[in-house]
C-alpha positions in Angstrom: -10.4 20.6 13.1 -8.1 18.2 14.9 -8.4 14.5 13.8 -7.3 11.6 16.0 -7.2 7.8 15.6 -7.8 5.2 18.3 -6.9 1.7 17.1 -8.0 -1.1 19.4 -6.8 -4.7 19.6 -4.5 -6.9 21.6 -3.1 -8.3 18.4 -1.9 -4.8 17.4 0.1 -4.4 20.6 1.6 -7.9 20.5 2.8 -7.4 16.9 0.8 -10.4 15.7 -1.1 -8.0 13.4 0.5 -5.0 11.7 -1.5 -1.8 12.2 -2.1 -1.1 8.5 -5.4 0.6 9.3 -3.7 3.5 11.0 -1.3 4.0 8.1 -4.1 3.8 5.5 -6.3 6.2 7.5 -3.5 8.7 7.9 -2.9 8.8 4.1 -6.6 8.9 3.2 -7.6 11.5 5.7 -4.7 13.7 4.8 -5.7 13.5 1.1 -9.3 14.5 2.0 -8.2 17.5 4.1 -8.5 16.0 7.6 -4.9 15.3 8.6 -4.4 13.1 11.6 -2.6 14.8 14.4 -2.6 12.0 17.0 -2.9 8.2 17.0 -3.3 5.9 20.0 -3.1 2.1 20.0 -4.5 0.2 22.9 -5.6 -3.3 23.8 -9.1 -4.8 24.2 -9.3 -3.5 27.8 -12.2 -1.5 29.3 -10.2 0.9 31.5 -7.8 1.6 28.7 -10.5 2.3 26.1 -12.4 4.6 28.6 -9.2 6.5 29.4 -8.3 6.9 25.7 -11.9 8.1 24.9 -11.8 10.7 27.7 -8.5 12.0 26.6 -9.3 12.1 22.8 -12.7 13.6 23.4 -11.0 16.5 25.1 -8.1 16.8 22.7 -9.7 16.3 19.2 -12.7 17.3 17.1 -12.9 14.1 15.0 -12.1 10.7 16.4 -12.1 7.5 14.5 -11.8 4.1 16.3 -11.1 0.8 14.7 -11.5 -2.7 16.1 -13.5 -4.4 18.8 -16.9 -4.5 17.1 -17.1 -8.3 16.3 -19.1 -11.1 17.9 -16.4 -12.5 20.3 -16.0 -11.9 24.0 -13.0 -9.6 23.6 -15.0 -7.3 21.2 -16.0 -4.7 23.8 -15.7 -1.4 22.0 -19.5 -1.0 21.5 -20.3 -1.4 25.2 -17.4 0.8 26.4 -18.4 3.6 24.0 -22.0 3.3 25.3 -20.7 3.6 28.8 -18.6 6.6 27.9 -21.6 8.5 26.6 -24.0 7.2 29.3 -26.0 5.2 26.8 -27.9 1.9 27.1 -27.2 -0.9 24.6 -30.4 -1.9 22.7 -31.2 -4.5 20.2 -31.1 -3.0 16.7 -33.4 -4.9 14.3 -32.0 -3.4 11.0 -28.5 -4.4 12.0 -29.7 -7.9 12.9 -31.6 -8.3 9.6 -28.5 -7.1 7.6 -26.3 -9.5 9.5 -28.7 -12.4 8.9 -28.8 -11.7 5.1 -25.1 -11.6 4.8 -24.5 -14.7 6.8 -27.2 -16.7 5.2 -25.7 -15.9 1.8 -22.6 -17.7 3.0 -24.6 -20.5 4.6 -23.5 -19.5 8.1 -25.9 -20.3 10.9 -27.0 -17.4 13.2 -25.9 -17.9 16.8 -26.5 -16.1 20.1 -23.1 -14.4 19.6 -24.3 -12.9 16.3 -27.4 -11.5 18.1 -25.1 -9.9 20.6 -23.4 -8.1 17.7 -26.8 -6.3 17.0 -26.7 -4.5 20.4 -25.9 -0.9 19.8 -25.8 2.4 21.8 -29.3 3.7 22.0 -28.6 7.3 21.2 -25.9 6.8 18.5 -26.4 7.0 14.7 -26.2 3.5 13.3 -25.0 3.2 9.7 -25.3 -0.1 7.9 -22.0 -1.6 6.8 -22.6 -2.8 3.3 -19.1 -4.3 3.1 -19.6 -6.4 6.2 -21.7 -7.1 9.3 -20.6 -4.7 12.2 -22.3 -1.3 11.7 -20.6 2.1 11.8 -21.4 3.9 15.1 -21.5 7.7 15.0 -21.8 10.1 17.8 -22.1 13.8 17.1 -22.0 16.0 20.2 -20.5 19.3 21.3 -19.4 20.0 17.7 -17.3 16.8 17.8 -17.6 13.5 16.0 -16.8 10.0 17.1 -16.9 7.2 14.5 -16.4 3.5 15.6 -15.3 1.4 12.7 -14.7 -2.4 12.3 -11.1 -3.4 12.2 -11.4 -5.5 9.1 -9.5 -3.4 6.6 -11.7 -3.6 3.5 -14.8 -2.9 5.6 -13.1 0.0 7.3 -12.0 1.5 4.0 -15.5 1.2 2.5 -17.1 3.0 5.4 -14.5 5.8 5.5 -14.8 6.5 1.8 -18.5 6.1 1.4 -19.8 7.4 4.7 -17.4 9.3 6.9 -15.6 11.5 4.3 -18.8 12.6 2.5 -20.4 13.4 5.9 -17.4 15.5 7.1 -16.9 17.2 3.8 -20.5 18.2 3.6 -20.5 19.5 7.2 -17.3 21.5 6.6 -18.7 22.9 3.3 -15.5 22.2 1.5 -13.8 19.5 -0.5 -10.1 19.0 -1.1 -8.1 18.8 -4.3 -5.1 16.5 -4.4 -2.4 15.7 -6.8 -0.1 12.6 -6.5 3.4 12.3 -7.9 5.1 8.9 -7.5 8.8 8.5 -7.8 11.3 5.7 -7.5 15.0 5.3 -7.0 15.8 8.7 -5.2 15.7 9.4 -1.4 13.3 11.9 0.1 16.0 14.4 1.0 17.2 14.6 -2.5 13.7 15.1 -3.9 12.9 17.8 -1.3 16.1 19.6 -2.2 15.4 19.4 -6.0 11.9 20.8 -5.7 12.3 23.2 -2.8 12.0 26.4 -4.8 8.8 25.1 -6.4 7.0 24.1 -3.1 8.5 26.4 -0.5 6.1 29.2 -1.3 3.1 26.9 -0.7 1.2 27.2 2.6 1.9 24.8 5.5 0.3 21.4 4.9 0.0 21.9 1.1 2.7 19.3 0.3 3.5 16.0 1.9 6.4 13.7 1.3 5.4 10.0 1.8 8.5 7.8 1.7 8.4 4.0 1.6 11.0 1.4 0.9 10.5 1.6 -2.8 10.4 5.4 -3.4 8.7 8.6 -2.4 5.1 9.8 -3.1 4.5 13.5 -3.2 1.0 14.7 -2.4 -0.2 18.2 -3.1 -3.4 19.3 -1.3 -5.6 22.4 -1.6 -9.2 23.5 -1.1 -11.4 22.7 -4.1 -11.6 26.0 -6.1 -11.1 26.7 -9.8 -8.1 28.8 -9.0 -6.4 26.1 -6.9 -7.1 23.4 -9.6 -5.2 25.5 -12.1 -2.4 26.2 -9.6 -2.0 22.6 -8.6 -1.8 21.5 -12.2 1.0 24.0 -12.8 2.9 22.9 -9.7 2.5 19.3 -10.6 3.9 20.0 -14.1 6.8 21.9 -12.7 7.7 19.1 -10.2 7.5 16.3 -12.8 9.6 18.4 -15.2 12.2 19.0 -12.6 12.4 15.4 -11.4 12.3 13.8 -14.8 12.5 10.0 -15.2 12.3 9.2 -11.6 8.6 10.1 -11.7 6.7 7.0 -12.9 3.1 8.0 -12.5 0.8 10.8 -11.4 -2.0 8.4 -10.6 -2.8 6.1 -7.6 -1.3 3.0 -9.3 1.6 0.7 -8.7 4.8 0.5 -10.6 3.8 -2.9 -11.9 0.6 -1.4 -13.4 2.7 1.3 -15.1 5.1 -1.2 -16.6 2.2 -3.4 -17.6 0.6 -0.6 -19.5 3.9 0.2 -21.3 4.2 -3.4 -22.3 0.6 -3.6 -23.5 0.8 -0.4 -25.5 3.8 -1.9 -27.4 2.2 -5.3 -27.6 5.3 -6.7 -25.9 5.4 -9.8 -23.8 7.5 -10.4 -20.7 8.9 -13.3 -18.7 10.9 -13.5 -15.4 13.8 -15.6 -14.2 14.1 -15.4 -10.5 16.6 -16.7 -7.9 16.8 -14.5 -4.8 13.2 -13.1 -5.2 11.7 -16.5 -5.3 8.7 -15.7 -7.5 7.8 -12.3 -6.0 8.6 -10.5 -9.3 6.1 -12.8 -11.2 3.6 -12.3 -8.4 3.9 -8.5 -8.8 3.2 -8.7 -12.5 0.3 -11.0 -12.1 -1.3 -8.9 -9.3 -2.5 -6.7 -12.1 -5.9 -7.6 -13.7 -5.4 -8.4 -17.3 -1.7 -9.1 -17.0 -2.1 -12.2 -19.1 -2.0 -9.9 -22.1 1.7 -9.5 -21.6 3.1 -11.7 -18.8 3.8 -15.1 -20.3 5.9 -17.2 -17.9 8.0 -17.1 -14.8 11.0 -19.3 -13.9 12.0 -19.8 -10.3 15.5 -21.1 -10.6 16.7 -21.0 -7.1 19.4 -23.6 -7.3 22.4 -23.6 -9.7 21.2 -26.8 -11.4 17.8 -25.2 -12.1 19.6 -22.3 -13.7 21.4 -24.7 -16.0 18.4 -27.0 -16.7 15.7 -24.3 -17.3 17.7 -21.4 -18.5 20.8 -23.0 -20.1 23.1 -21.0 -17.8 26.5 -22.6 -18.3 27.8 -24.5 -15.3 31.3 -23.2 -16.1 29.9 -19.6 -16.0 28.5 -20.2 -12.6 31.7 -21.8 -11.4 33.9 -18.9 -12.6 31.7 -16.0 -11.5 29.4 -17.4 -8.9 25.6 -17.6 -9.0 25.4 -14.0 -7.7 27.1 -12.1 -10.5 26.6 -9.8 -13.4 27.5 -12.6 -15.8 24.9 -15.0 -14.4 22.2 -12.3 -14.3 22.8 -11.6 -18.0 22.7 -15.4 -18.8 19.5 -15.8 -16.9 17.8 -13.0 -18.9 18.9 -14.5 -22.2 17.8 -17.9 -21.1 14.3 -16.6 -20.2 14.0 -14.7 -23.5 14.8 -17.9 -25.3 12.8 -20.3 -23.3 9.6 -18.2 -23.0 9.9 -16.6 -26.4 9.0 -13.1 -25.0 10.0 -9.7 -26.1 11.3 -8.7 -22.7 12.6 -10.5 -19.6 13.9 -9.7 -16.1 16.2 -11.7 -13.9 17.2 -11.5 -10.3 20.1 -13.2 -8.4 21.4 -12.1 -5.1 22.1 -12.7 -1.4 18.9 -12.0 0.5 20.4 -12.8 3.9 20.7 -12.8 6.7 23.4 -15.5 6.1 25.5 -16.2 3.0 27.3 -12.9 2.7 31.1 -12.4 2.4 33.3 -9.3 2.2 33.3 -9.5 -1.6 29.6 -10.3 -1.8 27.7 -8.9 1.2 24.2 -9.6 2.3 21.9 -7.4 0.3 23.9 -7.7 -2.9 21.6 -8.3 -5.9 22.3 -8.3 -9.7 19.3 -7.6 -11.9 19.2 -8.3 -15.6 16.8 -6.6 -18.0 16.5 -7.7 -21.7 14.4 -6.4 -24.5 14.6 -8.3 -27.8 18.1 -9.5 -27.3 19.5 -6.3 -25.9 20.5 -7.0 -22.2 21.7 -4.7 -19.5 22.6 -5.6 -15.9 22.8 -3.5 -12.7 24.3 -4.1 -9.3 22.4 -3.2 -6.2 23.3 -3.4 -2.5 20.3 -3.2 -0.3 20.2 -4.0 3.5 20.2 -6.8 6.0 16.5 -7.6 6.1 15.7 -10.7 3.9 12.1 -9.8 3.0 12.9 -6.1 2.3 15.9 -7.2 0.1 13.5 -9.4 -1.9 10.9 -6.6 -2.2 13.4 -4.0 -3.1 14.9 -6.2 -5.8 11.4 -6.7 -7.3 10.9 -2.9 -7.4 14.3 -2.2 -8.8 13.7 -4.8 -11.6 10.4 -3.3 -12.5 11.9 0.2 -12.6 14.8 -1.0 -14.8 12.3 -2.4 -17.3 10.2 0.8 -17.2 13.3 3.0 -18.0 14.5 0.5 -20.6 11.2 0.7 -22.4 11.3 4.4 -22.4 14.9 4.8 -23.4 15.3 2.0 -26.1 14.7 3.6 -29.5 13.4 0.3 -30.8 10.5 0.3 -28.3 9.3 3.9 -28.4 5.7 4.4 -29.4 
């Protein structure tokens, strides 16, 4: 069955809001065996929505729309969908009662606009949104499905996982098996070449490479049978053995979570000393629930004087080598280990850009230091021209350095 997405919202077209819903839906539906073959993004405009619905209804079997179900004047998806199917909008008492209960729990007064949000197409299936207020609208006609979802990401994800996927899987009489392999530090082309002989015999659509700025995810997909479960396990093992240390997990978890688990298992603590990343590295550690077990302290020493005052980095060292240097990265790590009294520490210093680069030290140059119980290593990276991406890539590279150091250091092995 062909699956298509229709994301609706003026903010998506203007760039004010990044269309994360489309990317999440693409990944989730692929994993569940309903790969998206087409995506359209349009504004909150009646003729555009009608035109998109006519086209997709003729081209696809499963259509998911997001956005335009709220209480404001530009939220017109509900009425346009009703018009498309020749339905009347009617007041839906269960939707209104659910909305009242949610709003009253937040001490929000019900207004006429909220009542308007309880108008739904008369002949659609109305599914309560337990994660929010706008309901899920479902039309099933001519062997096709149209699902209208709210645009708020956490509400959309809840409805997809708990309503849409179970419904479609039950109807199709099948479920999918998936395996996930997450890698870091090697480009997609290299990975594809390394594992080609393992995955090339698989049927089309059985393997997907999902690159991002930090690494590449490999997803393996098959129908849910006992034979396929065994086969997928064998293929996963073969791939991880071939790729070795660049694989950091086979679970849906972040690199920070993996590093945190390694630290916790060794009862190690960690601190950070950041210049160019400005606290993002500490933020990545502390985004993990329970990270207080191992993350102790973070130093944001953006200026040279702060490096000297907080981390005891010698002013002469900075003068001789520059703040962005291997020597300073090492000194920052040692300073953090000493000041925080932790078992491990990471340090970042670099030129995030877009200004400040020279021929000798270009924009994107970052030195990362990694120390474990007094043993320090540093590494030089040159990323790109985008300031934010340079900071994020430096954070990822630092976490990966610590992961590898924990695995390689004979004094930290379990």
